[in-house]
Structure formats: C-alpha cells, structure tokens
N, C-alpha and C positions, 0 to 999 in steps of 0.2 A: 279502576284507575288506570292511567297510562303509565309506563316504565318511567323511575326515576334513576338517574346516575348517582351513585354513591362510590367515591374513590375511582376505581376501574371496573366497576361491577355496574350492573342495570338491574334493579329491582323492583318486584311486582308484588303488592299485597293481595293475598288471596285468601278465602275459606277453605278449610281443609279440616276433616275429622271434627268438625263442630268448632273450630277455632281458626282466628284470622292470623295467617303468618306471611313471611317477608320470605321471597325466593329470589335468589340471585342467578343471573345467566351472564354470559361472557360478553355477549353483544346485546344492541338494541332489538335487533330483528329476532333473537331467540327469545326474548323476553315479551315482544310484542305477540309473536306467534304463540307463546304458550298462553298468554293472557286471552287472545282471542278464542283459543279451543275452549277455554275455562268459561268465558263469556256465554259462547255458543250452547255449551252443555248446560249453564245454568237457564237457559231459555228453552232448550229443549225438554227439562226436567220440567219446567213451570207449566208447557203447553200441553205435555203428554204424560197422563199419569196411569197411562194403560200397559206401559211397556213391562214384560214379566221379565226379561233379561236386559236390564240396563248396562250400555255401556261403561265401562270403567276407563277415564282418561287419566294417563299416570302423567303427573309433573315432577320432573325428578328436581328435589333439592338439593343445590349444591351449599357446599361450605363458603362462608363468606370470610376468608382468611382477614381479607383488609379489616372488617369490623371486628374480628375476633381480636386481631392485634393492638387496635383502638383500646378494645374492653381491657386487656390485660395491662398495657402500658398505664392505662388513666387508673388502675385499680394495683400496682406493685407496691411493694411495701418499702419505703425511704429508709436507708440509716441516720437516725437523728443523734448527732453528736453533741446536743445541746446538754449541757448539765445543770439539773436545776438546783435552784436556791431555797435554802431555808433560814429567813432571818432570824437569828437569836438574840434575846436580850443582852446588851453591852455590859453585862455584868456576870460574875461566877454562874455558871450553869451546868446540869450534870445531865448526860444523854445515856441511857441504860439500855442495853441490848438484850434482847429475851428470845428465847427460843426453846423448842422441844418440850414443850409440854405434855403432849401426847394423850391429851385427856380422853377418858374412855376406860384408861386400864387403871386397876384397883391398887397398883403400884405408885401412882403418883401423888405427890406431896403437895395436894389440893390446898391446904391451910398457906404453906409458904407461896404458892403462886398467886392465892387471892391477896395475901399480905403484900406483896410485892406491889402489885398493880394498885392497890390502895394507897401504899406509900408514896409512889409516882404520884398518882391523883392529888394527894392533899400536900405535896412538897413544891412550893414556888421555886421557878426556874429548873424543873427537874422534867424531862422528856423521855420517849420512849422509842426505841425502833423494835419491832418483832420479825424474825429471820427464819420462820418455817417449822412446821410439825407441830401444830396446835392441837391436831387431835391424832389417833392411832390409825383410824379409818381404815383397818383391814379390808379393803374392797377388791383387792386384784384377785383373781382365783387361787393363786397358789398360796395365798396367805388367808383365804375366808375363814378356814377353820378357826384361827386364833381368835376371830369375832367371838364364838361360842363362852369363851372365858371373859369377856369383856364387864366392867362394872356397869355400864349402859349403854345402848343403843346407838346406832349410827345418828340417827336425828337429833338424839339428847347431846351426843357429843358437840354436835355443830351449835345446839342452842348454849351449852353451856361456856363453849368458846366465843362465842359471840358477844355472851354477857361479860366475860372476862375484858374482850375488846372495848365493850360500853365502858366499864371502869375507867380503862385509860382514857377514854375519850379524846379531848382535845388535846392531849399531851402527847399522842401516838401522832409521830410525824412519818413513819415510812414502813411497810410490810411487804415482806418477801416471803412467798411461797417455799415448802421443803418439799421433799419426795412424796412424804405422806399424803399432805395437801394436794400434790399435783396428781395423785393416782386417780382421783375422781374425774379430772380433767381429761385424763390419758383414756378412761374408759367410758367417759358419756359425752365428751366436750364441753361440759359445766364447768365454768372456773367459780364454784361458789365462796371461795376466799376473797376475790376481787368482789363478789356482791356484798359481801358483809365489811369490809374495809370501809372506814370512815371516808368520806367525799374529801376532805381536805388533806388527806394522809396520800404519800407517793405509794404506788403498787406496781411491783411487777413479780411475773411467776418464778423469775429465774434470779435477776441480779439488780441492784440498783446503786448508782454511784450518785452522789449529791454532795453538795457545800453545805456547810455551816458557816454563814456569815455574821460577824458580830464587830461592831467597831469598824476598825480597818483591816480587821484580821479575817481568814477565810482556814478552814479545816474541809479537806475532802475526805468523804467517807465511802468505801465499796463494800458492799452488802450481799452474802448470798447463803444459802443455806449448805450448800457443800461444795468445796473447793478442789479442783482436779490437781493431783498429786498428793504423796503421802510418804511418811519416813518413820521408822520404828525408833530413830533416836531424837526427832524432833515433832510433835503433834502439829504445830503450827506450819509445818514445811509448806503446804498447798498454798496459804495466805501470804506467805513470804516470797515465794516464789511466782505468785501472780504481778507482785510489785515491779517486776522486770518489764511487764508489758502495760500494767495499769499504773497510773501515776495517781496515788492517794495517800494521806496521812495515815488513814486508820482502817485497817483491813478487818474484817467481821464474818465469822463463819459459826457454825455450829456441828450437829449431824452426830459427832463421836462420840457423845455420852462420856466422855471421861472424866470431866468437870471444867470448871472454869479457869481458864488460862491466858494470861498477858505476856508478850514477850516483844521486846524493842528491839529495833534491829535499823541497821544503817544502809540506805540503797541512794547511790548518786548525791553523797553528800549531805543527807538529809536523813532525820530520826524518822522512822515509821512505828506503828505500833500494830501488832497482830492480836486480836481479840477472838479466842475461841471459846465459847459458852458451852457449859454443859447440860445438864436435863433434869427437869421435875419429876422425871420417872426413876424414881429410886429404888423401885423393886420391878425386876425386868426378867421375867422367867424366860423370853425369847432371847434375850442378851446371853442368860446363861446357855442356852442352847447353843449359841453361836460363838461361844467362848470368850463374851467381850467383859472386860473389867468392870466393876461397880462403877457407879458415878459416885464422886465425892463432895459434888457441890451442885445445888440445883442450876437451870439454865438461864443463869442471868451474870452480867456483868456491866457495870457503871466505869465511864470515863468522865473526870470532873475536870472542867476547862476554866481558867482564868482567864481574865480581861486581856491578858498579854500575851494570850494563844498557849501558855504554859498547861501541862496535862498531869495530872496523877489518876490511879484508878484502884479500883476495888472490886471484888466478887460479891460483897455484901450490899445489896440496895439499902439498907437501913444505915448501914455506916455512911453510904454515899449521901443518903439524906441528911444526914448530921452533918456532915462534911462540906454540903453545898450551902445548907443554913448557915452554918458558922461562917462561913465565907462572906456571906450576904450581910450577915448583921455584928461582924467584927469592926 
C-alpha cells in the first residue's frame, strides 16, 4: 500500500515476523523508499527460492508519539463529581451499616451475622450498606501463615460471604471494600468483591458518597472502611476530620474492631453523625498479638430516619427493626 499521512507522520503497513504492523516515518520519501525496498524484497523471495544466505533488509520502526498521545488522551480517567442518588420511601426507614465479618475465622459470631442479615431482609423499609472486610483472606505473603489456623479455606470464605450478601439481596444499596478484601486485588488484579456485589448496589473499592432522597429531604452519606487520622482520645476522629473536606450528613467507617460507636458533632452550623462499626470477629488471636482491645459489639449500627429528616441510632439491628416497624405502624 502507498504511504498515508497520520497527523505529521507518514505511515506504511507491512508484514514483519509473521504479523502486519504500521511503520511511521518523518517524510513521505522515507516511507516510500522503505515500502519500495519491502516490495522488492518480497518479489525477490517469491522468484528465487535457491538463495542460501538471504539478504535481510532492516526497516527501522519509529515510535509514533502522535498516535500514542491520541491513545492516552482517549483512555485517560476523568474525575466524576456526580453524587449518585438512592430514592428511599417517603416514610420512616432504617439504614444499617455492616462491616468486619472476617468470615473464615473460628472466632466470628456467625449466628449474629446471619441473624442481622435476615432481620434486614425481613423488615420493611430497612436497608443495608456493607463497608469492608467480609472475609479474613490471609493471602498476602507476610500473613499467609495465619491461614493455617482458619476454620475454612479461601474459596469457602468467599462462598459463605457471597451467601450472606445474597441474604440481604435487594436491601443492599452500597458496598465498599476493606483492606482484607483488597488484598486479592493487590496480589492478582482481580476485584472479586465487585464480581459478587448485586448489580443494583453501588460499589467502590475505597469510598462511596451518595444521597438518600426521601420526600423533599436529602441525607448525604460518605462511607469507607478505614479513615485517615486517629486519636487516642476520640475513636471517630478520622471521620470527623474528613468533614472539613467532604460535605456529608453521615460519615461511616469500620476497621478498628473496638465496638460500634455513634457521635454527633457540628461542622459549618450543621449537625453531622460519625458511625464507627465494630466487628463480628469476637475472638481474635491476631488482635491479642497486636495488643488490640477486644470488641464489645458486632460490626453493625443502624440509623433510623423519619420523614422530617430527623434521626436516631442504635447499635442493635433487632432493636432498629422493632423501632422502624413501630414508626411505620403507629
């Protein structure tokens, strides 16, 4: 084929090493000469098969930076500042935040985890957000020895956690991964949690901000597994610190395993809530090794929202179920 111009380069398509490739040249004359040599070589090879030492004609392949610019610009990621909205019923509802199941360990309160999921599933106007560490997943090299003490294997951890998510079914509105979940992505590039998240639920491996819209009211929720910043005096310091940069009404985190905590605070003349959930892993030998305090409550906490936008909260999912049911039937 004759040379064609692409941006400020002349390009010719030729076979080399059994594959067809594009070669770029600065001028038309360079491209034409290269292509002529290539065609002549093909003709010589076709006519003379008796040559013992075939002449090798080298065609220099140059990097087409214009094409490379075009590729990276068309595939670059853009910052999406659109806040997704979740339409809630215009009646009292509960949103339950769940984290740190750590399925796989013998120290997990599996009965409580299953009961909480079934309560959410069976209670009208009750919904759930999961924010990390569904399985222990001791997959990174320095921690693989811990897997020997697990109750079940890697594949069974995922299977059981997938069944737990399926119990929540359509009640699950958002999923954020935790550090234990993300270890697989870091090691293999496979985001297994995204693969088992229900299609209608929001998902992000790090952080999600979304609006709960009901009637004329909106509540903004910002959820991640672990927040930057800590304080020995205030366990929710990282969540409250984030309010200086992120405008939300409810900030949610987990990871610390100390027990579910709620704390209201004021920023820019507005009440906010920090929700820090505990863990269902009630007995943790690794936590003892690290001198981490024992958790006093499972990894759950619920916020009950009334039609006027007012809120109350409880660490007990069953109590939240009774309260939201009462609010809807009184």
